[in-house]
C-alpha positions in Angstrom: -3.2 0.0 -18.4 -1.6 1.1 -15.1 -3.7 3.3 -12.8 -1.6 6.4 -12.6 -3.2 8.7 -10.0 -2.2 6.5 -7.0 0.1 9.3 -5.8 -2.4 12.1 -5.6 -6.0 12.7 -4.4 -8.2 12.0 -7.4 -10.4 15.0 -8.1 -12.1 13.9 -11.3 -15.8 13.1 -10.9 -16.7 9.7 -12.1 -20.1 9.1 -13.7 -23.0 8.6 -11.3 -23.7 5.0 -10.5 -26.8 3.4 -12.1 -29.8 2.8 -9.9 -29.3 -0.2 -7.7 -30.8 -3.5 -8.8 -32.7 -5.8 -6.5 -29.7 -7.7 -5.1 -28.0 -4.4 -4.3 -31.1 -2.9 -2.8 -31.5 -5.8 -0.3 -27.8 -6.1 0.5 -26.6 -6.9 3.1 -28.9 -9.7 4.3 -26.7 -10.4 7.4 -23.5 -9.0 9.0 -20.6 -8.4 6.5 -17.3 -9.8 7.6 -14.3 -7.6 6.7 -11.1 -9.6 7.0 -7.8 -7.8 7.6 -4.5 -9.8 7.0 -2.7 -7.9 9.8 -3.0 -7.7 13.6 -5.1 -5.0 15.2 -3.7 -1.5 15.5 -2.0 -1.0 12.1 -3.0 1.3 9.3 -4.8 -1.3 7.3 -6.8 -2.3 10.4 -7.7 1.3 11.2 -8.8 1.9 7.6 -11.0 -1.2 7.6 -12.7 -0.2 10.8 -13.2 3.4 9.8 -14.7 2.4 6.4 -16.9 -0.3 8.0 -18.3 2.3 10.4 -19.0 4.7 7.5 -20.7 1.9 5.5 -22.9 1.1 8.4 -24.0 4.7 8.5 -24.8 4.8 4.8 -26.4 1.3 4.5 -29.0 1.7 7.1 -29.4 -1.3 9.4 -26.2 -3.0 8.1 -23.5 -4.4 10.3 -19.8 -4.7 9.3 -17.5 -6.8 11.5 -13.7 -6.5 11.2 -11.8 -9.8 11.7 -8.0 -9.8 12.0 -6.4 -12.9 10.4 -2.6 -12.3 10.2 -0.1 -14.9 9.0 1.7 -16.2 6.0 2.6 -12.8 4.5 -1.1 -12.1 4.1 -1.9 -15.5 2.5 -4.0 -16.8 5.4 -6.6 -14.1 5.1 -6.5 -14.0 1.3 -7.1 -17.8 1.0 -10.0 -17.7 3.5 -11.8 -14.9 1.7 -11.1 -16.4 -1.7 -12.9 -19.6 -0.6 -15.9 -17.7 1.0 -19.3 -17.6 -0.7 -19.3 -14.9 -3.4 -22.3 -13.0 -2.0 -20.8 -9.8 -0.7 -20.9 -10.8 3.0 -17.1 -11.5 3.2 -14.6 -8.9 2.1 -10.9 -8.5 2.3 -9.2 -5.2 3.2 -5.8 -5.8 1.6 -2.7 -4.2 0.2 -0.4 -4.2 -2.8 1.6 -7.0 -1.2 -1.3 -9.3 -1.2 -2.7 -8.3 -4.6 0.5 -7.8 -6.7 3.9 -8.5 -5.0 3.1 -12.0 -3.5 2.5 -13.4 -7.0 6.2 -13.2 -7.8 7.7 -13.7 -4.3 5.9 -17.0 -3.6 6.8 -20.2 -5.5 3.3 -21.6 -5.1 0.9 -18.9 -4.1 -2.3 -20.5 -2.8 -4.5 -17.9 -4.4 -4.6 -15.9 -7.7 -5.3 -12.2 -7.0 -6.5 -11.6 -10.6 -8.8 -14.6 -10.7 -9.9 -15.3 -7.1 -11.0 -11.7 -6.3 -13.0 -8.8 -7.7 -11.7 -5.4 -6.7 -14.3 -3.3 -4.9 -12.5 0.0 -4.2 -9.0 1.4 -4.1 -9.1 3.8 -1.2 -5.5 4.9 -0.3 -1.9 5.1 -1.4 0.9 4.7 1.2 3.9 6.9 0.5 7.3 5.8 1.9 10.3 8.0 2.7 14.0 7.4 2.2 15.7 8.4 5.4 19.4 8.3 6.5 21.2 8.3 9.8 21.5 11.9 11.0 25.3 11.5 11.5 25.9 10.2 8.0 27.5 12.9 5.8 24.7 12.5 3.2 22.4 15.5 2.6 21.3 14.8 -0.9 20.8 12.1 -3.5 24.2 13.2 -5.0 25.9 12.7 -1.6 24.3 9.2 -1.4 25.6 8.2 -4.7 29.2 9.4 -3.8 29.0 7.6 -0.5 27.8 4.4 -2.0 30.3 4.4 -4.9 33.2 5.1 -2.6 32.8 1.6 -1.1 30.6 -0.6 -3.3 28.3 -2.7 -1.2 29.3 -0.8 1.9 26.0 1.1 2.1 23.6 -0.8 4.4 19.9 -0.5 4.6 17.1 -1.8 6.8 14.3 -3.8 5.3 11.5 -6.1 6.5 12.7 -9.0 4.4 13.0 -10.2 0.8 10.1 -8.9 -1.3 9.0 -6.3 1.3 8.3 -2.7 0.2 11.4 -1.4 1.9 13.5 -4.0 0.0 11.9 -3.5 -3.4 11.9 0.3 -3.2 15.7 0.1 -2.5 16.2 -2.1 -5.5 14.3 0.5 -7.6 16.6 3.2 -6.2 19.8 1.1 -6.8 18.8 0.5 -10.4 18.0 4.2 -10.9 21.2 5.5 -9.4 23.6 2.7 -10.4 24.7 2.0 -6.8 25.1 -1.1 -4.6 23.7 -1.6 -1.1 23.5 -4.4 1.4 20.2 -5.2 3.0 19.8 -6.0 6.7 16.5 -7.8 7.5 14.3 -6.8 10.4 11.0 -8.2 11.8 9.2 -4.8 11.4 9.4 -1.2 10.4 9.9 0.1 14.0 13.1 -1.9 14.8 14.6 -1.0 11.4 14.0 2.7 12.1 15.6 2.4 15.6 18.7 0.8 14.2 18.9 3.5 11.4 18.7 6.2 14.1 21.4 4.4 16.1 23.6 4.1 13.1 23.7 0.3 13.0 22.4 0.6 9.4 22.7 3.8 7.3 19.5 4.2 5.3 16.0 2.9 5.1 12.7 3.2 3.2 10.0 3.6 5.9 6.3 4.3 5.8 5.8 8.1 6.3 3.8 7.8 9.5 6.5 5.8 11.3 9.4 8.0 10.2 7.8 11.5 10.4 8.3 12.0 14.2 12.0 11.1 13.9 12.4 13.4 10.9 10.8 16.3 12.8 13.0 15.6 15.9 16.2 15.6 13.8 17.0 12.0 14.5 16.7 11.1 10.8 17.4 13.0 7.7 15.0 12.6 4.8 16.2 12.5 1.2 12.8 12.1 -0.5 9.3 10.7 -0.7 8.6 7.8 -3.0 5.4 9.1 -4.6 5.2 11.3 -7.7 3.4 14.0 -5.7 4.3 15.3 -2.3 2.5 13.6 0.6 -0.4 15.6 2.1 0.8 14.9 5.6 4.2 16.5 4.9 4.1 18.8 2.0 7.4 20.3 3.0 9.2 17.0 2.2 10.5 16.7 -1.5 9.8 13.7 -3.6 12.6 11.6 -4.8 11.9 12.9 -8.3 12.4 16.4 -7.1 15.6 15.3 -5.3 17.0 14.0 -8.6 15.9 10.4 -9.0 14.4 10.5 -12.5 10.9 8.9 -12.8 10.9 7.4 -9.3 7.3 6.6 -8.4 6.4 3.9 -5.9 3.9 3.4 -3.1 2.0 0.7 -1.4 -1.8 0.8 -1.7 -4.9 -0.4 0.1 -7.9 -2.0 -1.6 -11.1 -3.6 -0.6 -11.8 -6.8 -2.6 -14.5 -9.5 -2.7 -14.5 -13.1 -3.8 -14.7 -13.6 -7.6 -18.2 -14.0 -8.9 -19.7 -11.7 -6.3 -22.8 -10.2 -8.0 -21.8 -7.1 -10.0 -24.7 -5.1 -8.6 -23.3 -5.5 -5.0 -19.8 -4.8 -6.1 -20.8 -1.6 -8.0 -22.9 -0.4 -5.0 -20.0 -0.8 -2.6 -17.8 0.9 -5.1 -20.1 3.9 -5.3 -20.6 4.0 -1.5 -16.9 3.9 -0.8 -16.2 6.5 -3.4 -18.7 8.8 -1.7 -17.2 8.1 1.7 -13.6 8.9 0.7 -14.7 12.1 -1.0 -16.1 13.4 2.3 -13.7 16.2 3.4 -13.4 14.9 7.0 -12.6 11.3 5.8 -10.1 12.5 3.2 -8.4 14.7 5.8 -8.3 11.7 8.2 -6.7 9.4 5.7 -4.2 12.0 4.5 -3.4 13.0 8.1 -2.3 9.5 8.9 0.4 9.7 6.3 -1.6 8.1 3.4 -3.1 9.6 0.3 -6.8 9.4 -0.1 -8.1 8.1 -3.4 -11.6 8.5 -4.9 -11.8 5.1 -6.4 -12.3 4.5 -10.1 -14.8 2.0 -11.5 -14.4 -1.7 -11.0 -13.4 -2.4 -14.6 -10.5 0.0 -14.3 -9.4 -1.5 -11.0 -9.2 -4.9 -12.6 -6.8 -3.5 -15.2 -4.9 -1.7 -12.5 -4.3 -4.9 -10.5 -3.1 -6.8 -13.6 -0.7 -4.0 -14.5 0.7 -3.9 -10.9 1.3 -7.6 -10.9 3.4 -7.2 -14.1 5.2 -4.1 -12.8 6.2 -5.6 -9.5 7.2 -8.9 -11.1 10.1 -7.1 -12.8 11.2 -5.5 -9.6 11.0 -8.7 -7.6 13.0 -10.5 -10.3 15.7 -7.7 -10.3 15.8 -8.0 -6.5 16.5 -11.7 -6.6 13.4 -12.3 -4.5 11.4 -14.3 -7.1 10.1 -17.6 -5.6 11.9 -17.0 -2.3 8.9 -18.0 -0.2 
């Protein structure tokens, strides 16, 4: 079963956690290492540091240390955590790329997201926006379809490589609209945005936080947000569904996971603590204000089903994109 409320702040109240057992009551016994598969300064790094600080405040006397281990499209960090002792003292702050998309993109992935990890908490969704060069005579999805069909394959878009969110979201759009587009790879979101602004490429799917200043300044025109609901940081921007792309719903997400076989009592306690943290109005406002969507995490058993469903869902998109086994 796919976890549906990724695109909105979850307001339902989950059942209260059972009293902590002995392992959970004594946890942690030493500093907890939170591994981030990206360099310092990005949104996942910020989220890991913010949540670590909040956990220290709630688990009196605890220390959470963030370690950045980028490389290998997130695989370096994932493999290191998967091989760590399953005692709750090594965690991975990760994304949908690590936990769902990499399964299909890599020929021989060195870890199995469903078997090597236990989900601890799903804490945020990451909406993207479809933006076009401001000089392009495209003001709507209808205009985009006409422009693309006038010269099949002539529509160019920036992406951060095969299997990236910007690439896969465009594949979803092409399939929904029956259009063709040619991808131009970039090493990151920022250079792709700059070339879209300059007109070297015509359109792009960008994370909301990176694109929003250029949308507000008029350098880029937005056609829609990828999530089912409007993004809290920009409620004036329509969703792609509202703009006319039927059933379009896609977003990245960020999740804290632990090595498989980590004691259930520790995982459940962390799940409950993180649920309480994200429900705090200042924390929710902080996450939403950074262009994300705060999520009050569901129980661990539902998260396991969510991960399995996401692996299947993105496998179909990766296959349609021709990115299966490309790394």
